[in-house]
C-alpha positions as CSV (number, residue, x, y, z in Angstrom):
1,M,-10.6,-24.3,-4.9
2,R,-10.3,-25.4,-8.5
3,L,-8.1,-28.1,-9.9
4,R,-7.1,-28.5,-13.5
5,R,-4.5,-30.6,-15.3
6,V,-2.3,-28.6,-17.8
7,G,0.1,-30.9,-19.6
8,R,2.2,-32.7,-17.0
9,Q,1.3,-30.3,-14.2
10,L,-1.6,-29.8,-11.8
11,R,-3.0,-26.3,-11.6
12,V,-4.6,-25.4,-8.2
13,R,-6.5,-22.1,-7.9
14,I,-7.5,-21.0,-4.4
15,K,-9.7,-18.0,-3.4
16,I,-8.9,-16.6,0.0
17,P,-10.3,-13.6,2.0
18,S,-8.5,-10.4,1.3
19,D,-7.6,-10.0,4.9
20,E,-5.6,-13.3,5.0
21,Q,-2.1,-12.2,4.2
22,D,0.0,-15.3,3.9
23,F,0.4,-19.1,3.7
24,N,2.4,-21.0,6.3
25,R,2.5,-24.3,4.4
26,I,1.5,-25.6,1.0
27,K,0.7,-29.3,1.0
28,I,-0.6,-31.1,-2.1
29,E,-1.4,-34.8,-2.0
30,G,-2.6,-37.1,-4.8
31,V,-4.6,-40.1,-3.5
32,N,-6.3,-43.1,-5.1
33,K,-9.9,-44.1,-4.6
34,K,-9.1,-45.9,-1.4
35,G,-7.4,-42.8,0.1
36,A,-3.8,-44.1,-0.2
37,I,-1.3,-41.3,-0.9
38,L,0.3,-41.7,-4.3
39,K,2.2,-38.4,-4.5
40,K,2.9,-35.7,-1.9
41,N,4.5,-32.3,-2.2
42,I,5.0,-30.0,0.8
43,I,6.6,-26.5,1.0
44,N,6.9,-25.1,4.5
45,L,7.2,-21.4,4.1
46,N,7.9,-20.9,7.9
47,S,10.8,-23.3,8.2
48,R,11.8,-22.7,4.5
49,A,12.1,-26.4,3.9
50,G,12.5,-27.0,0.2
51,I,13.5,-23.4,-0.4
52,D,17.0,-22.5,-1.5
53,A,17.8,-19.3,0.5
54,S,21.4,-19.0,-0.6
55,S,20.9,-15.5,-2.1
56,T,18.2,-12.9,-2.4
57,E,17.9,-13.6,-6.1
58,V,17.2,-17.3,-5.5
59,I,14.8,-16.8,-2.6
60,D,12.6,-14.4,-4.6
61,T,11.9,-17.0,-7.2
62,A,8.3,-18.2,-7.5
63,T,9.1,-21.9,-7.8
64,Y,10.0,-24.1,-4.9
65,N,10.2,-27.9,-4.9
66,K,8.4,-28.2,-8.3
67,V,5.6,-25.8,-7.1
68,T,5.2,-22.4,-8.8
69,I,3.3,-19.8,-6.8
70,V,1.4,-17.4,-9.2
71,P,-0.6,-14.7,-7.3
72,Q,-3.3,-13.2,-9.4
73,S,-3.9,-9.4,-9.5
74,F,-5.9,-8.1,-6.5
75,S,-6.7,-4.8,-4.8
76,R,-8.0,-3.7,-1.4
77,N,-11.5,-3.3,-2.8
78,K,-11.9,-7.0,-3.6
79,E,-13.4,-9.3,-1.0
80,F,-11.2,-12.3,-2.1
81,K,-7.9,-12.7,-3.7
82,T,-6.8,-15.7,-5.8
83,V,-3.5,-17.6,-5.8
84,R,-2.6,-20.2,-8.3
85,F,-0.2,-23.1,-7.7
86,D,1.3,-25.0,-10.6
87,V,2.7,-28.4,-9.5
88,K,5.0,-30.1,-12.0
89,G,5.0,-33.8,-12.5
90,F,1.9,-34.3,-10.5
């Protein structure tokens, strides 16, 4: 996992094995040095909490609850695939 700040958003890049097909939940927490949670953002893809499912056009968007999901190009031949999450205001 790599973290990077880009303007007013946090960019999180995760490498996962190619045989892992999906994410059930995305949880991003910002903590201080003592471990207290300062900010938290959760998207539950199973229950669709935080996802507007009012139409197929809306549900196909890559941004949910201020988190944009940006899959990187991948193929069967690669051992890992990379997914980037851009979190606004974090």
